[in-house]
N, C-alpha and C positions, 0 to 999 in steps of 0.2 A: 770674764768676757768684757768686750768693749762697750762703753756707754757712749753712743754716737752723738748725743746732745752736747757733749763737751768738745766736739771737734768742729772748729770753724776755720775758714780760710778760703782764699788768701787774704792778707791784711787789707788790701785795697778793694775788696769785694763790697757789694752793696750792704749797707748797715741794716740792722733789724727794722728800722723805721721805714725801709723801702718795701716791706712785706705787708700783705693784708693781715687782718686779725685771724689768727689760727687757733682760736680758743676751741677746746674740746666740747663738742655739742652734747646736749643732754641725752639725745637718743643713744649715743655711744656709751655714756655713763650708765644708762639703764640696761644696756644690752648684756654686759658681763661676759658673754661667751661667744667667741668666733671660731671658725674652722679655717685653718690654713691648708692649702692644697699644693704640695710640691709634686708636679707631674710634668715630665718632659722627656727629652732624649736620654737623660741619665736613668730613666726608669727602664730602659732596654737592657743595659748591662747590669743595673740594679745591684751594685756592690760597693762596699767600703770595708776597710780592714778593721774588723771589730772583735774577732774571735778571741784574741788575747792582747789586751792593751796594757798589761802590767808593766811592760818595759818601754812604753811610749813616753818620750820626754818633750820638753818645750822645743828642742831642736828638731825633733822628728815628727811633731804633731801634724804638720802640713803634708809631709811625705806619706804619713799614715792617717790621713784625714778621716774622721768618723762620719763626715757628711757624704752620702752617696751622690748628692747633687753636685759635688765638686769633682766628679769623675773626669771631666774634661781638663782639669788642672793636674790632678794627681797622676793621670795616665802619661803625662809628659815628663815626669820627674824620673831621672835615671836611678835605677836601683829600687824603685818604689814597688811594693807588692801589687798595686793596681796595674802598673805597667807590665809586670811579669805575667800576671793573670790574663790581661788583655791580649798580649801577644800569643799566649798559649791557646786561648779559646777563639780569638777572632782573627789572628794572623798579624804579622808585622806590617803588612800594607794596608790594614784596615784602620782608618783614622776616625776620630770621634764623630765628625760630621756625617760619616757614612750611616750612623744610626738613624739619620733622618729618613732613610729609605726603609729601615727595618721596623719603624714604629707603626703599629696598626691597632689603634684603639677600637674597642668594640662599639657598635652603633649606639648602644644605650649607656655608655660609660659615664658621661657627664651627669645624666639623670640619676644614675645610681649613687654617685658621689654626693650630689646635692641632697638626695633623699636621706642618706646616712647623716649628713649634717643637720638636717631638720629633725630627725628622730633623736639626735643627741641633745637637742634643746638649744642649738646655736641661733643667734640673732643675726649674724653676718658671716659671709664666706669670702675668703681672699685667695683665689687661685693665682698661680704664677703666670703672668702674661709673658715675661721674658726673664730668664735667669742669666747668670754670668756667661753661659755658653753662647748667648746671642740668638738663640732660636726663639722666634716669635710664635706664640700660640694663636695669634690673630692674623688676618689677611692684610699685612702691612704693605703700603706702597713704597716703603723705604728700602726693602730688601726682599729677595726671593727665598731667603732662609727662613721659611715659615711653615707652620702646620698645614696651611691651606694649599701650598704649592709643592710640598714634599710628601713624604709617606702617608700621613693621616688623610690628606686631601680635604681637610675641614677647618673651618674657623672655630676653634675650640673655645676661645674667649666669648664669641657670640653665643655659643651654646650655654656656657656658664652664666652669662648675663641673663639669658631668657629663663633658664631653669631656676636660678637663684631667686629671681623676682617673682616667678610664679609660685615658689614655695613660701613667699612672704618674708624673705630675708633681705638684708641690705647686701650690696655688692662692693667688695674692695678688690683692687688689682695690685699685685706685686709687680714691681719693675726694677731691674738692675740698672741704676743710673750711670755709674762711673765705670763699671766693668762690663766689657763685651769682648770676650776672647775670640769671637769669630772675626772681628774687624781690627784686631791688633796683632802685633808680632812680638810682644814682650815674652820673655822666658816665663816659665811657671812660677807661681807664688810659693814661697817656702816658709813664710813667717807672717805674724801679724803686721809687722812693719811693711811688708810687701802689699798689704791691702791698699795703702795710700801712696805708694811710691811708683811702681811700674804701671801707670795708667794714663790714658790720653786726656789732656786738658785743653786741646787746641780748639779753635772756633768751629772747624768743620765737624768735629765729633760732638761738640756741644749742640750744634744745629741739628745733627742727626738724632741725638737723644731727645731734643725738644720736639722734633717732628713726630717721633714715636709716641712720646707722652701726650702730645696734642691729639694724635689719632685716638688714643685710648679715652681721653676726656670727651672728644667730640662724638665718637661712635658709641661708647658704652656708658657714659655719664656715671662713673663709679662714685659711690658714696665715700670711699676711702682710697687715697693714693698712698700705697705702701712702698716707698722707695728703699733700696738697700745699698749700703756702702758708698755714700757720697754722691756727688754730681760733678760733671766736668767743670773745672774752675772757670773756663771762658763763659760758661752760662750763668755765673754768679754775679756778673756785672749788669748794669741797666741796659735795656734794649728790648726789641720786640720778641725775642726768643729767650729772654731771661727767665730764670726760675721764679722771680717775683711776678712776672707777667703770667706765667703758666699757673701759678697759684691763684691769681686773680681770675683767670679764665675758668679754673675749676670751681671756685666759689660762686662765680656768676651762673654756672650751670647747675651747681649743687649748693645752695646757700647754707645748708647745714652739713657740708662736707667736712672731711677730716683728712689731715696728712700726718705722717709719723715724724720722727726726729732724725732720720738718717740721710739728710741732704747735705750736711757739711756747711750749713749757713747759720747765722745767729738768730734764727726764728724757727720754731718747731710747733707741732701739734702735740700728739700724745707721745710720751716717753716710751721707749721700748727696752725691755730687759730680756735677753736671750739666755736660756739655761742658767738663770740666776735665782738664788734663793733670797727673797726680800724679808728682812727680819723685823721690820717695824711698819706701822701705818705711815704712808707717804702723804706729804702735803699736796703733791701734784699727781694727777691721774697718770697711771702707767699701764702698759700692756706687757704682760709676761708671755713669752712665746717659747715653744720648744716642740720637738717631735714627741710622739708617744714612745719612741725608742731613742737611740743615740743619734739618729739621722733624721733629716727632713724628707729627702727623697727615699724611695723604697730601697731597702737593702735586704736582699734575700737571705743573708746570713744572720740577720737579727732574730732573736728568739725571745721567749718570755723573760729570761734573765736580764735582757737589755731594756725591757719595756715596762711602762706603767700599766697595771691592770685597772679594772673598774674602780675599786675602792681607793686606790692611790690617786687616780685621776679626780675623783670626787673631792678628796681631801685637798688636792692641789687647787682646784677651783675655789673651794671655800677659803683657803688661806689667802689666795691672791685677791679675791673680792673683798675680804675683810680689811685688807691693807690698802684699799683705794685703787685696785687694779682690775683690768679685764684679762681673761685668759684667751689667748689665741693658740689653740692646740692644733698641731699639724697632723694631717693625713697624708701618707705617702702611698698612692695607689701603684699597683703593678702597671706594666706597660699597656696592658689591655684595658685598664681602668678599674679592674676589680680591686677592692680593698681587702687586704689580708685579714683572716679571722681574728688574729691577735688584736688588731686595731679596732675592728668592727665590734668585738665583744666589749671592749673598754668603753667605747662611745655609746653603745646601746645601754650599758649599765648606768652611765652618766645620765642619759636621757630618762631612764626609769626613775632615778632618784630625783631629778629635777621635776618630773611630773607630780611628785608628792610634795617636795620641799622648795619648789622654785620661788615661792614668795619670800623666802629668806635670802635669796640671791638676786633675782632680776629686780631692777628698779630700786635697789637698796643703796645706802651710802655708808661709808665707814664711820666708826665711832671715834672721835678725835679726843677722847679724854686722856690726859697724860698718864693716868694709872694703867691704861691698857695700850699705850703707844707701842710698847713691845708686849704683845699679848701673852697671857700665861700659857705654859705648855699644854697642848691638847685642847685649848679653848679659844674660840674666835667669836667676834661680835659683828653684827650688822644692824643698821637702823632701817626699818622698812615701814610698810603700811599694812594695817589689819584689814580684814574683809569689810568692817564697818566704816572704813575711811580714816580711822584714827591711826596714830603711830604705834610702833612696836619695837621693842628691843629683842633681837634674835640672838640667842646664845647657842653656839654650835660646838658640840663636843666631838672632837676628832677621833676618839677611840671609845665609843660607848660600851664596848665589851668589858672594859676595866671597871665599870660601875661608877658610883658617885664620885664627883670631883669637888674638892673643897677649895674655895678661893681664899687667897690671903686677905689680911685685914684691909689693905689699901684698895684692892680690887672689889672686895665686898662692899666697902663704903661707896665706891664709885657706882656700882650697880644699884645700890639703894637710892643714890642721889637721883638717878634718871628713871628707874622703873619701879612699879608697884610689885613687890614680891609677895609670895604666899605667906600666910600667917606662920610664924616660927622662922627658923633659919633655913629650912630645906625647900628647895625649888625643884619640882619634878613635873613630869607630864609627858604627853606625846607631842603631836604636831603643834598643839597649843596647850600650854601648861595651865592647870587650874589655878585660880587666884583666890586666896582666902578673903574673908570679910574684913580683916584688919591687916595693916602692913606690918612687916617685920621691921622693928626699929632698934633692935639690940645692936648698937654700934660695935660692941665687943664680941659679937657672935658671928663667926664666919658664915658666908653663904655656901651651902652645899647643893650642888647641881646633880640631880639624879636623872639619868636617861630613861628610867622606868623600863617599859617593855620594848623600847625602840632597839632593834637589833641590826640596823643597817650600818654602813661604814661611817656615817656622821649622824648624830642625833641633833634635833633642833628643838630648843625650848624658847617659847616666845612670851613676852610679858608687856603689858600696856605701860605707857610712860606715866610718870608721876604727875598728877594733876590733869591727866587726859590730853596732854599736848601731843600734836602730830609731829 
């Protein structure tokens, strides 16, 4: 997948020095878990071609896009399965924008989505305010193509803002900066290269995007601005509607606010990694994001074979957090706002695990020792705080059912350097491992980690730091 922080341009755009300080705030580093919500017109047809992807190639990946939220693009590609299905079910004369009259969310839909995020243990929620289809989920003055003026008849972003904050979570808003298929007449995108080629960069469109983003900042004061796939080039130069000015206005409204890295400028907040496996502890904070299945928007054809279950989701969160990341896991509700049981069960299982082991996740930091920069298989580490206010080394075993894990000599030595281990070489215990009266100092004896009676998807062993340091 694309790493957006490496895409800058045009060459004469404002330099990094023109932008305010976009450092990642501590609240975000402590949060660890957010819930993405992809919910929009694409939730009405709710389909992408996923039943058999064995013959999908790089050349056909966009024609057979796995993301249901890309329906407005795939339905325009000749010979595409989405187009054929759409014409069969909805008719040749039914265009994507007609779904705006078909979308009827349930009255309590937003409250239900937010409550599921709370029960999952999330600290922030990021609903889509506008995806690439151009449909605004808030009552915008810039267009009538909105949830407030079409089928739903409601300002859904206002509902998300209210419910999220009442639930004690931070609010982020997703916005599609450079892509708005509703106000462009480009042909459909058929490759990664098309993401950055057939798009509007003119001053009028840049002003349109700036006005919409300013509405979101002024009306909802989001803690996170989560932009996707670049920004109109005309808005990257100095001026009252420039991106640098918009960032300054956001930080004036939210001094500890955050932006992501998908703006196409030489300044960024948190790095994003979409459907990517990160193999090592990262020096810079990142956010791993993906759907629970193959899509972000709801796809009625996805089943258990395509999706993460509860244990897999827990292991993913542990892996991401240990490597200096947050996990932004996506919920794709149905058109009425109900969350499919497959997604609900996984998130509830995650919440149950965090209710017991959250101290090994929330508020922690990665362990930057070179011996564990690439962690051992099935073992992860975080540095946190004990109940008495002291520090703690958390060692997380990703597959406790296999029994004790023996660390190699280099990792064993690193563990002994930082933590007080039990007497002897074996470290075992439950949520907090018992510590012997004397430290294990045999440098030539490997540390053996025993999950003991823990039978969950991830076992947590916690040890105080050597010398009592926090």
